[in-house]
Biopython code that builds the backbone (N, CA, C, O; Angstrom):
import numpy as np
from Bio.PDB.StructureBuilder import StructureBuilder

atoms = [
    (1, "UNK", "N", (33.271, -38.260, -1.071)),
    (1, "UNK", "CA", (32.408, -37.175, -0.637)),
    (1, "UNK", "C", (32.309, -36.178, -1.786)),
    (1, "UNK", "O", (33.267, -35.474, -2.106)),
    (2, "UNK", "N", (31.149, -36.135, -2.387)),
    (2, "UNK", "CA", (30.950, -35.258, -3.522)),
    (2, "UNK", "C", (30.586, -33.851, -3.082)),
    (2, "UNK", "O", (30.421, -33.574, -1.894)),
    (3, "UNK", "N", (30.469, -33.001, -4.031)),
    (3, "UNK", "CA", (30.137, -31.606, -3.752)),
    (3, "UNK", "C", (28.707, -31.477, -3.225)),
    (3, "UNK", "O", (28.441, -30.652, -2.351)),
    (4, "UNK", "N", (27.790, -32.284, -3.748)),
    (4, "UNK", "CA", (26.401, -32.217, -3.333)),
    (4, "UNK", "C", (26.000, -33.457, -2.545)),
    (4, "UNK", "O", (25.084, -34.179, -2.938)),
    (5, "UNK", "N", (26.670, -33.697, -1.458)),
    (5, "UNK", "CA", (26.292, -34.862, -0.663)),
    (5, "UNK", "C", (25.297, -34.424, 0.397)),
    (5, "UNK", "O", (25.592, -33.559, 1.222)),
    (6, "UNK", "N", (24.130, -35.020, 0.368)),
    (6, "UNK", "CA", (23.075, -34.697, 1.321)),
    (6, "UNK", "C", (22.926, -35.874, 2.277)),
    (6, "UNK", "O", (22.179, -36.815, 2.008)),
    (7, "UNK", "N", (23.620, -35.815, 3.355)),
    (7, "UNK", "CA", (23.515, -36.889, 4.334)),
    (7, "UNK", "C", (23.674, -36.304, 5.722)),
    (7, "UNK", "O", (24.310, -35.267, 5.914)),
    (8, "UNK", "N", (23.095, -36.979, 6.664)),
    (8, "UNK", "CA", (23.266, -36.590, 8.049)),
    (8, "UNK", "C", (22.449, -35.381, 8.445)),
    (8, "UNK", "O", (21.369, -35.134, 7.908)),
    (9, "UNK", "N", (22.976, -34.644, 9.382)),
    (9, "UNK", "CA", (22.273, -33.515, 9.984)),
    (9, "UNK", "C", (22.050, -32.373, 8.989)),
    (9, "UNK", "O", (21.040, -31.675, 9.074)),
    (10, "UNK", "N", (22.972, -32.173, 8.053)),
    (10, "UNK", "CA", (22.820, -31.097, 7.077)),
    (10, "UNK", "C", (21.585, -31.273, 6.222)),
    (10, "UNK", "O", (20.895, -30.302, 5.910)),
    (11, "UNK", "N", (21.302, -32.516, 5.839)),
    (11, "UNK", "CA", (20.121, -32.793, 5.031)),
    (11, "UNK", "C", (18.845, -32.524, 5.817)),
    (11, "UNK", "O", (17.882, -31.987, 5.270)),
    (12, "UNK", "N", (18.829, -32.887, 7.081)),
    (12, "UNK", "CA", (17.658, -32.655, 7.936)),
    (12, "UNK", "C", (17.439, -31.156, 8.109)),
    (12, "UNK", "O", (16.311, -30.673, 8.010)),
    (13, "UNK", "N", (18.509, -30.429, 8.364)),
    (13, "UNK", "CA", (18.382, -28.985, 8.537)),
    (13, "UNK", "C", (17.900, -28.310, 7.257)),
    (13, "UNK", "O", (17.116, -27.363, 7.311)),
    (14, "UNK", "N", (18.365, -28.794, 6.106)),
    (14, "UNK", "CA", (17.932, -28.244, 4.835)),
    (14, "UNK", "C", (16.432, -28.464, 4.634)),
    (14, "UNK", "O", (15.720, -27.548, 4.224)),
    (15, "UNK", "N", (15.959, -29.658, 4.918)),
    (15, "UNK", "CA", (14.532, -29.950, 4.776)),
    (15, "UNK", "C", (13.689, -29.110, 5.723)),
    (15, "UNK", "O", (12.631, -28.616, 5.334)),
    (16, "UNK", "N", (14.135, -28.945, 6.937)),
    (16, "UNK", "CA", (13.389, -28.115, 7.898)),
    (16, "UNK", "C", (13.349, -26.668, 7.427)),
    (16, "UNK", "O", (12.316, -26.005, 7.509)),
    (17, "UNK", "N", (14.478, -26.192, 6.938)),
    (17, "UNK", "CA", (14.545, -24.807, 6.467)),
    (17, "UNK", "C", (13.603, -24.584, 5.282)),
    (17, "UNK", "O", (12.877, -23.590, 5.246)),
    (18, "UNK", "N", (13.613, -25.490, 4.327)),
    (18, "UNK", "CA", (12.729, -25.369, 3.161)),
    (18, "UNK", "C", (11.269, -25.460, 3.592)),
    (18, "UNK", "O", (10.430, -24.705, 3.099)),
    (19, "UNK", "N", (10.963, -26.366, 4.495)),
    (19, "UNK", "CA", (9.585, -26.497, 4.985)),
    (19, "UNK", "C", (9.104, -25.238, 5.685)),
    (19, "UNK", "O", (7.956, -24.829, 5.514)),
    (20, "UNK", "N", (9.973, -24.623, 6.470)),
    (20, "UNK", "CA", (9.595, -23.379, 7.155)),
    (20, "UNK", "C", (9.353, -22.248, 6.164)),
    (20, "UNK", "O", (8.421, -21.463, 6.335)),
    (21, "UNK", "N", (10.174, -22.159, 5.142)),
    (21, "UNK", "CA", (9.990, -21.103, 4.139)),
    (21, "UNK", "C", (8.694, -21.297, 3.362)),
    (21, "UNK", "O", (7.995, -20.328, 3.069)),
    (22, "UNK", "N", (8.372, -22.537, 3.030)),
    (22, "UNK", "CA", (7.115, -22.805, 2.319)),
    (22, "UNK", "C", (5.930, -22.467, 3.214)),
    (22, "UNK", "O", (4.939, -21.905, 2.747)),
    (23, "UNK", "N", (6.026, -22.805, 4.492)),
    (23, "UNK", "CA", (4.949, -22.477, 5.433)),
    (23, "UNK", "C", (4.753, -20.985, 5.589)),
    (23, "UNK", "O", (3.620, -20.507, 5.646)),
    (24, "UNK", "N", (5.854, -20.242, 5.658)),
    (24, "UNK", "CA", (5.755, -18.785, 5.772)),
    (24, "UNK", "C", (5.137, -18.186, 4.510)),
    (24, "UNK", "O", (4.332, -17.257, 4.588)),
    (25, "UNK", "N", (5.512, -18.714, 3.363)),
    (25, "UNK", "CA", (4.959, -18.262, 2.095)),
    (25, "UNK", "C", (3.454, -18.495, 2.049)),
    (25, "UNK", "O", (2.701, -17.594, 1.678)),
    (26, "UNK", "N", (3.009, -19.691, 2.420)),
    (26, "UNK", "CA", (1.581, -19.999, 2.415)),
    (26, "UNK", "C", (0.823, -19.155, 3.429)),
    (26, "UNK", "O", (-0.291, -18.706, 3.158)),
    (27, "UNK", "N", (1.422, -18.938, 4.595)),
    (27, "UNK", "CA", (0.765, -18.122, 5.626)),
    (27, "UNK", "C", (0.546, -16.698, 5.130)),
    (27, "UNK", "O", (-0.521, -16.123, 5.347)),
    (28, "UNK", "N", (1.539, -16.132, 4.471)),
    (28, "UNK", "CA", (1.416, -14.770, 3.963)),
    (28, "UNK", "C", (0.282, -14.668, 2.952)),
    (28, "UNK", "O", (-0.532, -13.748, 3.027)),
    (29, "UNK", "N", (0.221, -15.600, 2.013)),
    (29, "UNK", "CA", (-0.805, -15.504, 0.980)),
    (29, "UNK", "C", (-2.196, -15.838, 1.506)),
    (29, "UNK", "O", (-3.179, -15.293, 1.005)),
    (30, "UNK", "N", (-2.307, -16.714, 2.498)),
    (30, "UNK", "CA", (-3.613, -16.956, 3.120)),
    (30, "UNK", "C", (-4.084, -15.702, 3.846)),
    (30, "UNK", "O", (-5.253, -15.326, 3.750)),
    (31, "UNK", "N", (-3.175, -15.056, 4.572)),
    (31, "UNK", "CA", (-3.517, -13.829, 5.288)),
    (31, "UNK", "C", (-3.929, -12.736, 4.316)),
    (31, "UNK", "O", (-4.924, -12.045, 4.538)),
    (32, "UNK", "N", (-3.168, -12.577, 3.238)),
    (32, "UNK", "CA", (-3.483, -11.552, 2.246)),
    (32, "UNK", "C", (-4.843, -11.814, 1.597)),
    (32, "UNK", "O", (-5.622, -10.885, 1.382)),
    (33, "UNK", "N", (-5.124, -13.079, 1.286)),
    (33, "UNK", "CA", (-6.406, -13.418, 0.681)),
    (33, "UNK", "C", (-7.552, -13.117, 1.642)),
    (33, "UNK", "O", (-8.595, -12.619, 1.218)),
    (34, "UNK", "N", (-7.375, -13.412, 2.929)),
    (34, "UNK", "CA", (-8.419, -13.121, 3.907)),
    (34, "UNK", "C", (-8.662, -11.626, 4.039)),
    (34, "UNK", "O", (-9.810, -11.191, 4.140)),
    (35, "UNK", "N", (-7.607, -10.844, 4.040)),
    (35, "UNK", "CA", (-7.758, -9.394, 4.136)),
    (35, "UNK", "C", (-8.462, -8.857, 2.901)),
    (35, "UNK", "O", (-9.365, -8.027, 3.007)),
    (36, "UNK", "N", (-8.049, -9.330, 1.724)),
    (36, "UNK", "CA", (-8.680, -8.876, 0.482)),
    (36, "UNK", "C", (-10.154, -9.259, 0.432)),
    (36, "UNK", "O", (-10.986, -8.469, -0.013)),
    (37, "UNK", "N", (-10.485, -10.477, 0.890)),
    (37, "UNK", "CA", (-11.886, -10.900, 0.933)),
    (37, "UNK", "C", (-12.686, -10.041, 1.895)),
    (37, "UNK", "O", (-13.827, -9.679, 1.607)),
    (38, "UNK", "N", (-12.093, -9.711, 3.037)),
    (38, "UNK", "CA", (-12.781, -8.871, 4.011)),
    (38, "UNK", "C", (-13.059, -7.482, 3.480)),
    (38, "UNK", "O", (-14.145, -6.941, 3.689)),
    (39, "UNK", "N", (-12.088, -6.899, 2.794)),
    (39, "UNK", "CA", (-12.283, -5.565, 2.214)),
    (39, "UNK", "C", (-13.339, -5.618, 1.121)),
    (39, "UNK", "O", (-14.192, -4.734, 1.042)),
    (40, "UNK", "N", (-13.290, -6.638, 0.282)),
    (40, "UNK", "CA", (-14.269, -6.773, -0.802)),
    (40, "UNK", "C", (-15.683, -6.922, -0.237)),
    (40, "UNK", "O", (-16.616, -6.288, -0.730)),
    (41, "UNK", "N", (-15.846, -7.754, 0.791)),
    (41, "UNK", "CA", (-17.163, -7.933, 1.397)),
    (41, "UNK", "C", (-17.627, -6.663, 2.104)),
    (41, "UNK", "O", (-18.812, -6.331, 2.069)),
    (42, "UNK", "N", (-16.705, -5.956, 2.744)),
    (42, "UNK", "CA", (-17.055, -4.702, 3.393)),
    (42, "UNK", "C", (-17.508, -3.647, 2.402)),
    (42, "UNK", "O", (-18.411, -2.863, 2.696)),
    (43, "UNK", "N", (-16.892, -3.619, 1.238)),
    (43, "UNK", "CA", (-17.307, -2.671, 0.205)),
    (43, "UNK", "C", (-18.696, -3.001, -0.318)),
    (43, "UNK", "O", (-19.481, -2.099, -0.611)),
    (44, "UNK", "N", (-19.007, -4.295, -0.439)),
    (44, "UNK", "CA", (-20.340, -4.687, -0.902)),
    (44, "UNK", "C", (-21.410, -4.238, 0.077)),
    (44, "UNK", "O", (-22.472, -3.773, -0.336)),
    (45, "UNK", "N", (-21.143, -4.371, 1.363)),
    (45, "UNK", "CA", (-22.119, -4.015, 2.399)),
    (45, "UNK", "C", (-22.164, -2.507, 2.614)),
    (45, "UNK", "O", (-23.169, -1.977, 3.088)),
    (46, "UNK", "N", (-21.084, -1.816, 2.269)),
    (46, "UNK", "CA", (-21.044, -0.366, 2.430)),
    (46, "UNK", "C", (-20.337, 0.074, 3.699)),
    (46, "UNK", "O", (-20.440, 1.237, 4.090)),
    (47, "UNK", "N", (-19.612, -0.844, 4.357)),
    (47, "UNK", "CA", (-18.913, -0.492, 5.593)),
    (47, "UNK", "C", (-17.493, -0.017, 5.338)),
    (47, "UNK", "O", (-16.929, 0.710, 6.156)),
    (48, "UNK", "N", (-16.915, -0.412, 4.227)),
    (48, "UNK", "CA", (-15.546, -0.026, 3.906)),
    (48, "UNK", "C", (-15.597, 0.934, 2.737)),
    (48, "UNK", "O", (-15.948, 0.555, 1.620)),
    (49, "UNK", "N", (-15.246, 2.169, 3.001)),
    (49, "UNK", "CA", (-15.327, 3.183, 1.958)),
    (49, "UNK", "C", (-13.963, 3.715, 1.565)),
    (49, "UNK", "O", (-13.860, 4.562, 0.678)),
    (50, "UNK", "N", (-12.924, 3.235, 2.209)),
    (50, "UNK", "CA", (-11.579, 3.704, 1.887)),
    (50, "UNK", "C", (-11.223, 4.948, 2.680)),
    (50, "UNK", "O", (-11.969, 5.383, 3.557)),
    (51, "UNK", "N", (-10.105, 5.492, 2.365)),
    (51, "UNK", "CA", (-9.593, 6.659, 3.073)),
    (51, "UNK", "C", (-10.289, 7.922, 2.569)),
    (51, "UNK", "O", (-10.511, 8.081, 1.369)),
    (52, "UNK", "N", (-10.625, 8.802, 3.484)),
    (52, "UNK", "CA", (-11.257, 10.067, 3.118)),
    (52, "UNK", "C", (-10.204, 11.009, 2.530)),
    (52, "UNK", "O", (-9.037, 10.976, 2.920)),
    (53, "UNK", "N", (-10.626, 11.826, 1.611)),
    (53, "UNK", "CA", (-9.710, 12.772, 0.973)),
    (53, "UNK", "C", (-9.265, 13.823, 1.980)),
    (53, "UNK", "O", (-10.089, 14.423, 2.670)),
    (54, "UNK", "N", (-7.966, 14.037, 2.056)),
    (54, "UNK", "CA", (-7.417, 15.021, 2.991)),
    (54, "UNK", "C", (-7.239, 16.378, 2.331)),
    (54, "UNK", "O", (-6.951, 17.366, 3.008)),
    (55, "UNK", "N", (-7.407, 16.435, 1.021)),
    (55, "UNK", "CA", (-7.178, 17.673, 0.275)),
    (55, "UNK", "C", (-8.497, 18.115, -0.343)),
    (55, "UNK", "O", (-9.188, 17.322, -0.985)),
    (56, "UNK", "N", (-8.839, 19.369, -0.150)),
    (56, "UNK", "CA", (-10.057, 19.927, -0.729)),
    (56, "UNK", "C", (-9.711, 20.499, -2.103)),
    (56, "UNK", "O", (-9.260, 21.637, -2.224)),
    (57, "UNK", "N", (-9.933, 19.683, -3.130)),
    (57, "UNK", "CA", (-9.536, 20.101, -4.473)),
    (57, "UNK", "C", (-10.418, 21.219, -5.016)),
    (57, "UNK", "O", (-9.964, 22.012, -5.841)),
    (58, "UNK", "N", (-11.667, 21.296, -4.569)),
    (58, "UNK", "CA", (-12.553, 22.354, -5.057)),
    (58, "UNK", "C", (-12.042, 23.725, -4.630)),
    (58, "UNK", "O", (-12.085, 24.677, -5.410)),
    (59, "UNK", "N", (-11.560, 23.827, -3.395)),
    (59, "UNK", "CA", (-11.039, 25.118, -2.943)),
    (59, "UNK", "C", (-9.733, 25.462, -3.651)),
    (59, "UNK", "O", (-9.443, 26.635, -3.882)),
    (60, "UNK", "N", (-8.941, 24.441, -3.997)),
    (60, "UNK", "CA", (-7.716, 24.710, -4.746)),
    (60, "UNK", "C", (-8.019, 25.276, -6.124)),
    (60, "UNK", "O", (-7.386, 26.237, -6.560)),
    (61, "UNK", "N", (-8.981, 24.684, -6.802)),
    (61, "UNK", "CA", (-9.351, 25.147, -8.137)),
    (61, "UNK", "C", (-9.933, 26.554, -8.065)),
    (61, "UNK", "O", (-9.668, 27.392, -8.927)),
    (62, "UNK", "N", (-10.725, 26.801, -7.030)),
    (62, "UNK", "CA", (-11.318, 28.130, -6.863)),
    (62, "UNK", "C", (-10.233, 29.186, -6.636)),
    (62, "UNK", "O", (-10.284, 30.266, -7.224)),
    (63, "UNK", "N", (-9.252, 28.874, -5.783)),
    (63, "UNK", "CA", (-8.170, 29.819, -5.532)),
    (63, "UNK", "C", (-7.312, 30.029, -6.780)),
    (63, "UNK", "O", (-6.878, 31.147, -7.058)),
    (64, "UNK", "N", (-7.068, 28.951, -7.531)),
    (64, "UNK", "CA", (-6.258, 29.080, -8.737)),
    (64, "UNK", "C", (-6.980, 29.899, -9.800)),
    (64, "UNK", "O", (-6.349, 30.678, -10.514)),
    (65, "UNK", "N", (-8.309, 29.729, -9.913)),
    (65, "UNK", "CA", (-9.056, 30.515, -10.894)),
    (65, "UNK", "C", (-9.134, 31.979, -10.479)),
    (65, "UNK", "O", (-9.366, 32.848, -11.320)),
    (66, "UNK", "N", (-8.943, 32.263, -9.190)),
    (66, "UNK", "CA", (-8.907, 33.648, -8.722)),
    (66, "UNK", "C", (-7.558, 34.292, -8.987)),
    (66, "UNK", "O", (-7.379, 35.484, -8.737)),
    (67, "UNK", "N", (-6.591, 33.504, -9.498)),
    (67, "UNK", "CA", (-5.302, 34.082, -9.867)),
    (67, "UNK", "C", (-4.246, 33.960, -8.780)),
    (67, "UNK", "O", (-3.212, 34.623, -8.861)),
    (68, "UNK", "N", (-4.472, 33.140, -7.775)),
    (68, "UNK", "CA", (-3.504, 32.978, -6.689)),
    (68, "UNK", "C", (-2.474, 31.925, -7.105)),
    (68, "UNK", "O", (-2.817, 30.920, -7.728)),
    (69, "UNK", "N", (-1.217, 32.167, -6.755)),
    (69, "UNK", "CA", (-0.151, 31.250, -7.155)),
    (69, "UNK", "C", (-0.228, 29.952, -6.350)),
    (69, "UNK", "O", (-0.884, 29.879, -5.311)),
    (70, "UNK", "N", (0.461, 28.934, -6.863)),
    (70, "UNK", "CA", (0.454, 27.626, -6.200)),
    (70, "UNK", "C", (1.118, 27.698, -4.824)),
    (70, "UNK", "O", (0.695, 27.009, -3.896)),
    (71, "UNK", "N", (2.146, 28.520, -4.692)),
    (71, "UNK", "CA", (2.819, 28.676, -3.400)),
    (71, "UNK", "C", (1.879, 29.299, -2.377)),
    (71, "UNK", "O", (1.853, 28.876, -1.221)),
    (72, "UNK", "N", (1.117, 30.288, -2.787)),
    (72, "UNK", "CA", (0.166, 30.930, -1.875)),
    (72, "UNK", "C", (-0.963, 29.967, -1.512)),
    (72, "UNK", "O", (-1.430, 29.966, -0.373)),
    (73, "UNK", "N", (-1.404, 29.152, -2.465)),
    (73, "UNK", "CA", (-2.431, 28.143, -2.169)),
    (73, "UNK", "C", (-1.902, 27.165, -1.130)),
    (73, "UNK", "O", (-2.628, 26.759, -0.223)),
    (74, "UNK", "N", (-0.622, 26.785, -1.266)),
    (74, "UNK", "CA", (0.009, 25.895, -0.299)),
    (74, "UNK", "C", (0.000, 26.514, 1.089)),
    (74, "UNK", "O", (-0.314, 25.844, 2.072)),
    (75, "UNK", "N", (0.344, 27.787, 1.166)),
    (75, "UNK", "CA", (0.373, 28.471, 2.463)),
    (75, "UNK", "C", (-1.023, 28.595, 3.071)),
    (75, "UNK", "O", (-1.179, 28.452, 4.284)),
    (76, "UNK", "N", (-2.028, 28.855, 2.257)),
    (76, "UNK", "CA", (-3.380, 29.050, 2.780)),
    (76, "UNK", "C", (-4.026, 27.731, 3.232)),
    (76, "UNK", "O", (-4.667, 27.673, 4.281)),
    (77, "UNK", "N", (-3.848, 26.685, 2.433)),
    (77, "UNK", "CA", (-4.534, 25.427, 2.727)),
    (77, "UNK", "C", (-3.713, 24.459, 3.561)),
    (77, "UNK", "O", (-4.263, 23.516, 4.130)),
    (78, "UNK", "N", (-2.407, 24.674, 3.644)),
    (78, "UNK", "CA", (-1.562, 23.803, 4.448)),
    (78, "UNK", "C", (-1.202, 22.488, 3.780)),
    (78, "UNK", "O", (-0.843, 21.529, 4.464)),
    (79, "UNK", "N", (-1.290, 22.423, 2.468)),
    (79, "UNK", "CA", (-0.910, 21.221, 1.727)),
    (79, "UNK", "C", (0.497, 21.392, 1.175)),
    (79, "UNK", "O", (1.060, 22.487, 1.201)),
    (80, "UNK", "N", (1.055, 20.302, 0.679)),
    (80, "UNK", "CA", (2.376, 20.389, 0.073)),
    (80, "UNK", "C", (2.257, 20.961, -1.343)),
    (80, "UNK", "O", (1.206, 20.881, -1.980)),
    (81, "UNK", "N", (3.347, 21.532, -1.808)),
    (81, "UNK", "CA", (3.344, 22.142, -3.129)),
    (81, "UNK", "C", (3.154, 21.089, -4.215)),
    (81, "UNK", "O", (2.536, 21.365, -5.244)),
    (82, "UNK", "N", (3.679, 19.886, -3.995)),
    (82, "UNK", "CA", (3.517, 18.829, -5.000)),
    (82, "UNK", "C", (2.056, 18.384, -5.093)),
    (82, "UNK", "O", (1.585, 18.042, -6.178)),
    (83, "UNK", "N", (1.332, 18.384, -3.963)),
    (83, "UNK", "CA", (-0.090, 18.042, -3.999)),
    (83, "UNK", "C", (-0.890, 19.081, -4.764)),
    (83, "UNK", "O", (-1.816, 18.748, -5.503)),
    (84, "UNK", "N", (-0.527, 20.333, -4.580)),
    (84, "UNK", "CA", (-1.230, 21.401, -5.281)),
    (84, "UNK", "C", (-1.004, 21.277, -6.790)),
    (84, "UNK", "O", (-1.953, 21.361, -7.569)),
    (85, "UNK", "N", (0.241, 21.079, -7.197)),
    (85, "UNK", "CA", (0.537, 20.940, -8.624)),
    (85, "UNK", "C", (-0.145, 19.700, -9.203)),
    (85, "UNK", "O", (-0.674, 19.742, -10.314)),
    (86, "UNK", "N", (-0.132, 18.592, -8.446)),
    (86, "UNK", "CA", (-0.730, 17.343, -8.937)),
    (86, "UNK", "C", (-2.214, 17.521, -9.189)),
    (86, "UNK", "O", (-2.731, 17.039, -10.197)),
    (87, "UNK", "N", (-2.914, 18.211, -8.285)),
    (87, "UNK", "CA", (-4.359, 18.382, -8.446)),
    (87, "UNK", "C", (-4.708, 19.450, -9.476)),
    (87, "UNK", "O", (-5.741, 19.359, -10.139)),
    (88, "UNK", "N", (-3.874, 20.437, -9.611)),
    (88, "UNK", "CA", (-4.185, 21.494, -10.581)),
    (88, "UNK", "C", (-3.898, 21.051, -12.006)),
    (88, "UNK", "O", (-4.537, 21.549, -12.933)),
    (89, "UNK", "N", (-2.973, 20.147, -12.214)),
    (89, "UNK", "CA", (-2.671, 19.657, -13.556)),
    (89, "UNK", "C", (-3.759, 18.702, -14.010)),
    (89, "UNK", "O", (-4.126, 18.702, -15.185)),
    (90, "UNK", "N", (-4.279, 17.897, -13.111)),
    (90, "UNK", "CA", (-5.283, 16.875, -13.470)),
    (90, "UNK", "C", (-6.613, 17.456, -13.838)),
    (90, "UNK", "O", (-7.542, 16.715, -14.159)),
]
sb = StructureBuilder()
sb.init_structure("model")
sb.init_model(0)
sb.init_chain("A")
sb.init_seg("    ")
for serial, (resi, resn, name, xyz) in enumerate(atoms, 1):
    if name == "N":
        sb.init_residue(resn, " ", resi, " ")
    sb.init_atom(name, np.array(xyz, "f"), 0.0, 1.0, " ", f" {name:<3s}", serial, name[0])
structure = sb.get_structure()
């Protein structure tokens, strides 16, 4: 009996396990490809436009040019301080 003896029930279980993993792998990539194709086709037709912007960057720039601090802009607009800094630096 060697270290790598594949006989009996263990060999059958190994083959079933490998087959299931390959099937799950293929299922995931088929699903992902279908979703990507659907989004691409929706964008061509104009039905999929993506997520709408939740932050009004124009008002942030206007408030910053008026001399208001980033913390005050956060309080007025209800955004996070990191979002304010990210948009004002860009």
